[in-house]
N, CA, C and O atoms as a GROMACS GRO file, in nm:
protein
  412
    1MET      N    1   8.742  -4.002   6.902
    1MET     CA    2   8.723  -4.023   6.761
    1MET      C    3   8.653  -4.158   6.741
    1MET      O    4   8.692  -4.260   6.798
    2LYS      N    5   8.550  -4.155   6.660
    2LYS     CA    6   8.472  -4.275   6.634
    2LYS      C    7   8.542  -4.361   6.528
    2LYS      O    8   8.587  -4.311   6.425
    3LYS      N    9   8.550  -4.491   6.556
    3LYS     CA   10   8.613  -4.581   6.461
    3LYS      C   11   8.518  -4.610   6.345
    3LYS      O   12   8.397  -4.623   6.363
    4ARG      N   13   8.575  -4.618   6.229
    4ARG     CA   14   8.496  -4.652   6.112
    4ARG      C   15   8.473  -4.802   6.107
    4ARG      O   16   8.559  -4.880   6.147
    5SER      N   17   8.360  -4.839   6.060
    5SER     CA   18   8.326  -4.980   6.047
    5SER      C   19   8.411  -5.044   5.938
    5SER      O   20   8.444  -4.981   5.838
    6LYS      N   21   8.445  -5.170   5.959
    6LYS     CA   22   8.520  -5.242   5.857
    6LYS      C   23   8.427  -5.302   5.753
    6LYS      O   24   8.472  -5.358   5.652
    7GLN      N   25   8.298  -5.292   5.778
    7GLN     CA   26   8.199  -5.340   5.682
    7GLN      C   27   8.196  -5.245   5.562
    7GLN      O   28   8.198  -5.123   5.581
    8PRO      N   29   8.190  -5.299   5.441
    8PRO     CA   30   8.178  -5.209   5.325
    8PRO      C   31   8.043  -5.138   5.329
    8PRO      O   32   7.943  -5.193   5.375
    9SER      N   33   8.042  -5.016   5.282
    9SER     CA   34   7.916  -4.941   5.281
    9SER      C   35   7.819  -5.006   5.184
    9SER      O   36   7.858  -5.057   5.079
   10GLN      N   37   7.695  -5.004   5.220
   10GLN     CA   38   7.592  -5.063   5.137
   10GLN      C   39   7.544  -4.959   5.036
   10GLN      O   40   7.484  -4.859   5.074
   11VAL      N   41   7.573  -4.983   4.911
   11VAL     CA   42   7.532  -4.891   4.806
   11VAL      C   43   7.406  -4.948   4.742
   11VAL      O   44   7.406  -5.062   4.695
   12PRO      N   45   7.299  -4.870   4.741
   12PRO     CA   46   7.176  -4.922   4.680
   12PRO      C   47   7.195  -4.944   4.530
   12PRO      O   48   7.275  -4.875   4.467
   13PRO      N   49   7.123  -5.038   4.474
   13PRO     CA   50   7.136  -5.063   4.330
   13PRO      C   51   7.084  -4.945   4.249
   13PRO      O   52   7.012  -4.859   4.300
   14LEU      N   53   7.122  -4.942   4.123
   14LEU     CA   54   7.076  -4.836   4.035
   14LEU      C   55   6.924  -4.844   4.020
   14LEU      O   56   6.867  -4.953   4.011
   15ASP      N   57   6.860  -4.728   4.017
   15ASP     CA   58   6.716  -4.724   3.998
   15ASP      C   59   6.683  -4.644   3.872
   15ASP      O   60   6.772  -4.608   3.795
   16GLU      N   61   6.555  -4.616   3.852
   16GLU     CA   62   6.514  -4.550   3.728
   16GLU      C   63   6.574  -4.410   3.714
   16GLU      O   64   6.595  -4.363   3.602
   17ARG      N   65   6.603  -4.343   3.826
   17ARG     CA   66   6.666  -4.210   3.816
   17ARG      C   67   6.808  -4.221   3.762
   17ARG      O   68   6.852  -4.135   3.685
   18HIS      N   69   6.879  -4.325   3.802
   18HIS     CA   70   7.014  -4.346   3.751
   18HIS      C   71   7.011  -4.368   3.600
   18HIS      O   72   7.090  -4.310   3.526
   19TYR      N   73   6.917  -4.452   3.557
   19TYR     CA   74   6.909  -4.482   3.414
   19TYR      C   75   6.862  -4.360   3.334
   19TYR      O   76   6.903  -4.342   3.219
   20LEU      N   77   6.776  -4.278   3.394
   20LEU     CA   78   6.736  -4.153   3.328
   20LEU      C   79   6.858  -4.062   3.313
   20LEU      O   80   6.878  -4.001   3.208
   21ALA      N   81   6.938  -4.053   3.418
   21ALA     CA   82   7.060  -3.970   3.412
   21ALA      C   83   7.154  -4.020   3.302
   21ALA      O   84   7.213  -3.941   3.229
   22ILE      N   85   7.167  -4.151   3.291
   22ILE     CA   86   7.254  -4.209   3.188
   22ILE      C   87   7.204  -4.168   3.050
   22ILE      O   88   7.283  -4.127   2.964
   23GLU      N   89   7.074  -4.180   3.027
   23GLU     CA   90   7.018  -4.141   2.897
   23GLU      C   91   7.040  -3.993   2.870
   23GLU      O   92   7.074  -3.954   2.758
   24LEU      N   93   7.022  -3.910   2.972
   24LEU     CA   94   7.036  -3.766   2.954
   24LEU      C   95   7.182  -3.723   2.937
   24LEU      O   96   7.210  -3.621   2.875
   25LEU      N   97   7.274  -3.801   2.993
   25LEU     CA   98   7.415  -3.769   2.977
   25LEU      C   99   7.462  -3.790   2.833
   25LEU      O  100   7.560  -3.730   2.789
   26MET      N  101   7.390  -3.874   2.761
   26MET     CA  102   7.423  -3.895   2.621
   26MET      C  103   7.363  -3.782   2.539
   26MET      O  104   7.264  -3.720   2.578
   27SER      N  105   7.423  -3.757   2.429
   27SER     CA  106   7.376  -3.651   2.342
   27SER      C  107   7.237  -3.683   2.290
   27SER      O  108   7.212  -3.795   2.244
   28VAL      N  109   7.147  -3.588   2.296
   28VAL     CA  110   7.011  -3.605   2.246
   28VAL      C  111   6.997  -3.520   2.120
   28VAL      O  112   6.996  -3.397   2.128
   29ASN      N  113   6.986  -3.586   2.006
   29ASN     CA  114   6.976  -3.515   1.878
   29ASN      C  115   7.089  -3.414   1.860
   29ASN      O  116   7.068  -3.304   1.809
   30GLY      N  117   7.208  -3.452   1.903
   30GLY     CA  118   7.323  -3.363   1.888
   30GLY      C  119   7.332  -3.255   1.994
   30GLY      O  120   7.426  -3.175   1.992
   31LYS      N  121   7.236  -3.249   2.086
   31LYS     CA  122   7.237  -3.147   2.190
   31LYS      C  123   7.266  -3.213   2.324
   31LYS      O  124   7.201  -3.310   2.361
   32ARG      N  125   7.363  -3.160   2.394
   32ARG     CA  126   7.396  -3.212   2.526
   32ARG      C  127   7.338  -3.120   2.632
   32ARG      O  128   7.345  -2.998   2.622
   33LEU      N  129   7.280  -3.181   2.733
   33LEU     CA  130   7.227  -3.104   2.845
   33LEU      C  131   7.339  -3.076   2.945
   33LEU      O  132   7.437  -3.151   2.953
   34THR      N  133   7.325  -2.969   3.019
   34THR     CA  134   7.423  -2.940   3.124
   34THR      C  135   7.399  -3.035   3.240
   34THR      O  136   7.290  -3.092   3.254
   35ARG      N  137   7.500  -3.051   3.323
   35ARG     CA  138   7.486  -3.137   3.441
   35ARG      C  139   7.375  -3.083   3.532
   35ARG      O  140   7.302  -3.160   3.594
   36ALA      N  141   7.363  -2.952   3.540
   36ALA     CA  142   7.259  -2.892   3.625
   36ALA      C  143   7.120  -2.929   3.574
   36ALA      O  144   7.032  -2.962   3.653
   37LYS      N  145   7.099  -2.925   3.442
   37LYS     CA  146   6.969  -2.961   3.384
   37LYS      C  147   6.940  -3.109   3.404
   37LYS      O  148   6.827  -3.148   3.434
   38ILE      N  149   7.042  -3.192   3.387
   38ILE     CA  150   7.024  -3.336   3.407
   38ILE      C  151   6.985  -3.364   3.551
   38ILE      O  152   6.893  -3.441   3.578
   39ALA      N  153   7.056  -3.301   3.644
   39ALA     CA  154   7.025  -3.320   3.786
   39ALA      C  155   6.883  -3.274   3.817
   39ALA      O  156   6.810  -3.339   3.892
   40GLU      N  157   6.844  -3.163   3.759
   40GLU     CA  158   6.708  -3.110   3.780
   40GLU      C  159   6.603  -3.210   3.730
   40GLU      O  160   6.504  -3.235   3.798
   41LYS      N  161   6.626  -3.266   3.612
   41LYS     CA  162   6.530  -3.361   3.555
   41LYS      C  163   6.524  -3.491   3.636
   41LYS      O  164   6.421  -3.559   3.637
   42CYS      N  165   6.633  -3.524   3.704
   42CYS     CA  166   6.637  -3.645   3.787
   42CYS      C  167   6.596  -3.617   3.932
   42CYS      O  168   6.593  -3.708   4.015
   43ALA      N  169   6.566  -3.492   3.962
   43ALA     CA  170   6.526  -3.449   4.097
   43ALA      C  171   6.636  -3.478   4.200
   43ALA      O  172   6.609  -3.526   4.310
   44ILE      N  173   6.759  -3.446   4.161
   44ILE     CA  174   6.873  -3.461   4.251
   44ILE      C  175   6.959  -3.335   4.240
   44ILE      O  176   6.934  -3.249   4.155
   45SER      N  177   7.059  -3.325   4.326
   45SER     CA  178   7.150  -3.211   4.317
   45SER      C  179   7.259  -3.241   4.214
   45SER      O  180   7.282  -3.356   4.176
   46ARG      N  181   7.324  -3.136   4.171
   46ARG     CA  182   7.435  -3.151   4.077
   46ARG      C  183   7.547  -3.234   4.141
   46ARG      O  184   7.613  -3.312   4.074
   47MET      N  185   7.566  -3.214   4.270
   47MET     CA  186   7.669  -3.288   4.343
   47MET      C  187   7.635  -3.438   4.348
   47MET      O  188   7.723  -3.523   4.337
   48GLN      N  189   7.506  -3.468   4.366
   48GLN     CA  190   7.465  -3.608   4.368
   48GLN      C  191   7.490  -3.674   4.233
   48GLN      O  192   7.533  -3.789   4.227
   49LEU      N  193   7.465  -3.602   4.126
   49LEU     CA  194   7.493  -3.654   3.992
   49LEU      C  195   7.642  -3.684   3.979
   49LEU      O  196   7.681  -3.787   3.923
   50TYR      N  197   7.724  -3.594   4.029
   50TYR     CA  198   7.869  -3.615   4.026
   50TYR      C  199   7.905  -3.743   4.102
   50TYR      O  200   7.986  -3.823   4.055
   51ARG      N  201   7.845  -3.761   4.220
   51ARG     CA  202   7.874  -3.883   4.299
   51ARG      C  203   7.829  -4.008   4.224
   51ARG      O  204   7.898  -4.110   4.227
   52TRP      N  205   7.715  -4.000   4.158
   52TRP     CA  206   7.668  -4.114   4.080
   52TRP      C  207   7.769  -4.148   3.970
   52TRP      O  208   7.799  -4.265   3.946
   53GLU      N  209   7.822  -4.046   3.906
   53GLU     CA  210   7.916  -4.068   3.797
   53GLU      C  211   8.046  -4.134   3.845
   53GLU      O  212   8.119  -4.191   3.765
   54GLN      N  213   8.074  -4.126   3.974
   54GLN     CA  214   8.194  -4.188   4.030
   54GLN      C  215   8.172  -4.336   4.063
   54GLN      O  216   8.268  -4.410   4.083
   55ARG      N  217   8.046  -4.379   4.070
   55ARG     CA  218   8.015  -4.518   4.104
   55ARG      C  219   8.053  -4.612   3.990
   55ARG      O  220   8.026  -4.583   3.873
   56LYS      N  221   8.115  -4.723   4.025
   56LYS     CA  222   8.155  -4.822   3.924
   56LYS      C  223   8.034  -4.879   3.850
   56LYS      O  224   8.037  -4.895   3.728
   57ASP      N  225   7.926  -4.910   3.924
   57ASP     CA  226   7.810  -4.969   3.859
   57ASP      C  227   7.742  -4.869   3.765
   57ASP      O  228   7.687  -4.909   3.662
   58PHE      N  229   7.746  -4.742   3.799
   58PHE     CA  230   7.691  -4.638   3.711
   58PHE      C  231   7.775  -4.627   3.584
   58PHE      O  232   7.722  -4.618   3.474
   59GLN      N  233   7.907  -4.628   3.602
   59GLN     CA  234   7.998  -4.621   3.488
   59GLN      C  235   7.979  -4.742   3.396
   59GLN      O  236   7.981  -4.728   3.273
   60GLN      N  237   7.962  -4.859   3.455
   60GLN     CA  238   7.942  -4.980   3.375
   60GLN      C  239   7.810  -4.973   3.298
   60GLN      O  240   7.805  -5.011   3.181
   61ALA      N  241   7.705  -4.925   3.363
   61ALA     CA  242   7.576  -4.912   3.295
   61ALA      C  243   7.584  -4.808   3.183
   61ALA      O  244   7.527  -4.828   3.076
   62TYR      N  245   7.656  -4.699   3.208
   62TYR     CA  246   7.675  -4.596   3.106
   62TYR      C  247   7.751  -4.654   2.986
   62TYR      O  248   7.711  -4.635   2.871
   63ASP      N  249   7.860  -4.724   3.014
   63ASP     CA  250   7.940  -4.784   2.907
   63ASP      C  251   7.860  -4.885   2.826
   63ASP      O  252   7.869  -4.889   2.703
   64LYS      N  253   7.781  -4.966   2.895
   64LYS     CA  254   7.698  -5.066   2.827
   64LYS      C  255   7.597  -4.998   2.735
   64LYS      O  256   7.576  -5.042   2.622
   65ARG      N  257   7.534  -4.893   2.785
   65ARG     CA  258   7.435  -4.820   2.705
   65ARG      C  259   7.502  -4.752   2.586
   65ARG      O  260   7.446  -4.752   2.475
   66MET      N  261   7.619  -4.696   2.607
   66MET     CA  262   7.691  -4.628   2.499
   66MET      C  263   7.733  -4.728   2.392
   66MET      O  264   7.721  -4.700   2.272
   67LYS      N  265   7.781  -4.845   2.432
   67LYS     CA  266   7.820  -4.948   2.335
   67LYS      C  267   7.700  -4.994   2.254
   67LYS      O  268   7.711  -5.013   2.132
   68ALA      N  269   7.586  -5.011   2.320
   68ALA     CA  270   7.465  -5.053   2.248
   68ALA      C  271   7.424  -4.946   2.147
   68ALA      O  272   7.383  -4.979   2.035
   69LEU      N  273   7.434  -4.822   2.186
   69LEU     CA  274   7.399  -4.711   2.096
   69LEU      C  275   7.493  -4.707   1.976
   69LEU      O  276   7.449  -4.691   1.863
   70ILE      N  277   7.621  -4.722   2.002
   70ILE     CA  278   7.720  -4.719   1.894
   70ILE      C  279   7.701  -4.838   1.800
   70ILE      O  280   7.707  -4.824   1.678
   71ASN      N  281   7.679  -4.956   1.858
   71ASN     CA  282   7.660  -5.075   1.775
   71ASN      C  283   7.535  -5.065   1.688
   71ASN      O  284   7.533  -5.114   1.575
   72ARG      N  285   7.432  -5.000   1.741
   72ARG     CA  286   7.310  -4.984   1.662
   72ARG      C  287   7.331  -4.881   1.551
   72ARG      O  288   7.281  -4.897   1.440
   73LYS      N  289   7.406  -4.776   1.583
   73LYS     CA  290   7.427  -4.670   1.485
   73LYS      C  291   7.533  -4.707   1.382
   73LYS      O  292   7.523  -4.672   1.265
   74TYR      N  293   7.636  -4.778   1.427
   74TYR     CA  294   7.747  -4.816   1.339
   74TYR      C  295   7.770  -4.967   1.349
   74TYR      O  296   7.858  -5.011   1.423
   75PRO      N  297   7.693  -5.045   1.276
   75PRO     CA  298   7.711  -5.190   1.284
   75PRO      C  299   7.849  -5.233   1.233
   75PRO      O  300   7.911  -5.164   1.152
   76ARG      N  301   7.894  -5.347   1.281
   76ARG     CA  302   8.022  -5.400   1.235
   76ARG      C  303   8.014  -5.435   1.087
   76ARG      O  304   7.905  -5.453   1.032
   77LYS      N  305   8.130  -5.445   1.025
   77LYS     CA  306   8.133  -5.474   0.881
   77LYS      C  307   8.060  -5.603   0.848
   77LYS      O  308   7.984  -5.609   0.751
   78ASP      N  309   8.083  -5.707   0.928
   78ASP     CA  310   8.018  -5.836   0.901
   78ASP      C  311   7.866  -5.822   0.909
   78ASP      O  312   7.792  -5.875   0.825
   79ASP      N  313   7.820  -5.751   1.012
   79ASP     CA  314   7.676  -5.732   1.028
   79ASP      C  315   7.620  -5.650   0.913
   79ASP      O  316   7.512  -5.679   0.862
   80LEU      N  317   7.695  -5.550   0.872
   80LEU     CA  318   7.651  -5.465   0.762
   80LEU      C  319   7.641  -5.546   0.633
   80LEU      O  320   7.547  -5.529   0.555
   81ALA      N  321   7.738  -5.634   0.611
   81ALA     CA  322   7.735  -5.719   0.492
   81ALA      C  323   7.615  -5.813   0.495
   81ALA      O  324   7.548  -5.833   0.394
   82GLN      N  325   7.588  -5.870   0.611
   82GLN     CA  326   7.472  -5.959   0.625
   82GLN      C  327   7.342  -5.883   0.599
   82GLN      O  328   7.250  -5.935   0.535
   83MET      N  329   7.336  -5.760   0.649
   83MET     CA  330   7.217  -5.678   0.627
   83MET      C  331   7.200  -5.649   0.478
   83MET      O  332   7.089  -5.652   0.426
   84ALA      N  333   7.311  -5.619   0.410
   84ALA     CA  334   7.305  -5.590   0.266
   84ALA      C  335   7.261  -5.714   0.189
   84ALA      O  336   7.179  -5.704   0.097
   85LEU      N  337   7.316  -5.829   0.225
   85LEU     CA  338   7.278  -5.953   0.157
   85LEU      C  339   7.132  -5.989   0.181
   85LEU      O  340   7.068  -6.055   0.098
   86ALA      N  341   7.080  -5.946   0.295
   86ALA     CA  342   6.940  -5.974   0.327
   86ALA      C  343   6.845  -5.876   0.258
   86ALA      O  344   6.723  -5.887   0.270
   87GLY      N  345   6.902  -5.780   0.184
   87GLY     CA  346   6.818  -5.689   0.108
   87GLY      C  347   6.809  -5.548   0.162
   87GLY      O  348   6.732  -5.467   0.111
   88ASP      N  349   6.886  -5.517   0.264
   88ASP     CA  350   6.886  -5.382   0.320
   88ASP      C  351   6.964  -5.290   0.226
   88ASP      O  352   7.087  -5.294   0.221
   89VAL      N  353   6.892  -5.207   0.154
   89VAL     CA  354   6.954  -5.120   0.054
   89VAL      C  355   7.046  -5.018   0.120
   89VAL      O  356   7.154  -4.989   0.068
   90ASN      N  357   7.006  -4.964   0.233
   90ASN     CA  358   7.090  -4.865   0.302
   90ASN      C  359   7.224  -4.926   0.344
   90ASN      O  360   7.327  -4.860   0.336
   91ALA      N  361   7.221  -5.050   0.389
   91ALA     CA  362   7.346  -5.118   0.426
   91ALA      C  363   7.435  -5.135   0.304
   91ALA      O  364   7.556  -5.114   0.312
   92ALA      N  365   7.376  -5.172   0.192
   92ALA     CA  366   7.454  -5.189   0.069
   92ALA      C  367   7.515  -5.055   0.026
   92ALA      O  368   7.631  -5.050  -0.016
   93ILE      N  369   7.439  -4.950   0.035
   93ILE     CA  370   7.489  -4.816  -0.002
   93ILE      C  371   7.604  -4.775   0.089
   93ILE      O  372   7.703  -4.718   0.043
   94ARG      N  373   7.592  -4.804   0.219
   94ARG     CA  374   7.700  -4.770   0.312
   94ARG      C  375   7.828  -4.845   0.278
   94ARG      O  376   7.937  -4.790   0.288
   95ILE      N  377   7.814  -4.972   0.240
   95ILE     CA  378   7.932  -5.051   0.202
   95ILE      C  379   7.996  -4.992   0.077
   95ILE      O  380   8.118  -4.976   0.071
   96LEU      N  381   7.914  -4.962  -0.022
   96LEU     CA  382   7.967  -4.906  -0.146
   96LEU      C  383   8.031  -4.769  -0.124
   96LEU      O  384   8.135  -4.738  -0.183
   97ASN      N  385   7.972  -4.688  -0.039
   97ASN     CA  386   8.032  -4.558  -0.006
   97ASN      C  387   8.165  -4.575   0.064
   97ASN      O  388   8.262  -4.505   0.033
   98ALA      N  389   8.172  -4.668   0.157
   98ALA     CA  390   8.296  -4.692   0.231
   98ALA      C  391   8.406  -4.741   0.139
   98ALA      O  392   8.524  -4.708   0.158
   99ALA      N  393   8.369  -4.820   0.039
   99ALA     CA  394   8.468  -4.873  -0.055
   99ALA      C  395   8.494  -4.776  -0.170
   99ALA      O  396   8.573  -4.804  -0.259
  100ASP      N  397   8.428  -4.662  -0.166
  100ASP     CA  398   8.441  -4.559  -0.270
  100ASP      C  399   8.406  -4.615  -0.408
  100ASP      O  400   8.470  -4.583  -0.508
  101LEU      N  401   8.302  -4.701  -0.411
  101LEU     CA  402   8.259  -4.763  -0.535
  101LEU      C  403   8.128  -4.706  -0.588
  101LEU      O  404   8.083  -4.741  -0.696
  102LEU      N  405   8.067  -4.619  -0.511
  102LEU     CA  406   7.939  -4.563  -0.552
  102LEU      C  407   7.964  -4.442  -0.642
  102LEU      O  408   8.039  -4.351  -0.606
  103ILE      N  409   7.900  -4.443  -0.756
  103ILE     CA  410   7.920  -4.333  -0.852
  103ILE      C  411   7.818  -4.225  -0.829
  103ILE      O  412   7.818  -4.124  -0.900
   0.00000   0.00000   0.00000
C-alpha cells in the first residue's frame, strides 16, 4: 500500500471557468439552468462542477458574488435614504412604499 503524502494537495486557483459557473449558478432573469447545462457551458463534467461546489474558495467566491448582487438589488435603508436625498425618485418611492405612505 502506497503511503499518502503529508503535503496538502495543491489546488489551482479559480479561473474564468469557475467564475462563469458561479454566474450561471445564479438565477438568470428568473430562470435557473440545470447543473448539466452549466457544466456543458463551462466545458466540464457535471461531476467536476459538483467538486468545484465543494471547494471553500469556490463557495467564498459564490457568496461574495451573491452578496454583491443582493446589495445592488436591495440597498440598505441608509443607502436608500441617501439615494432618495440625492434625488433618486425610485429610491424615494421605495421608501414611501415600505412605510405604506404612498397613496
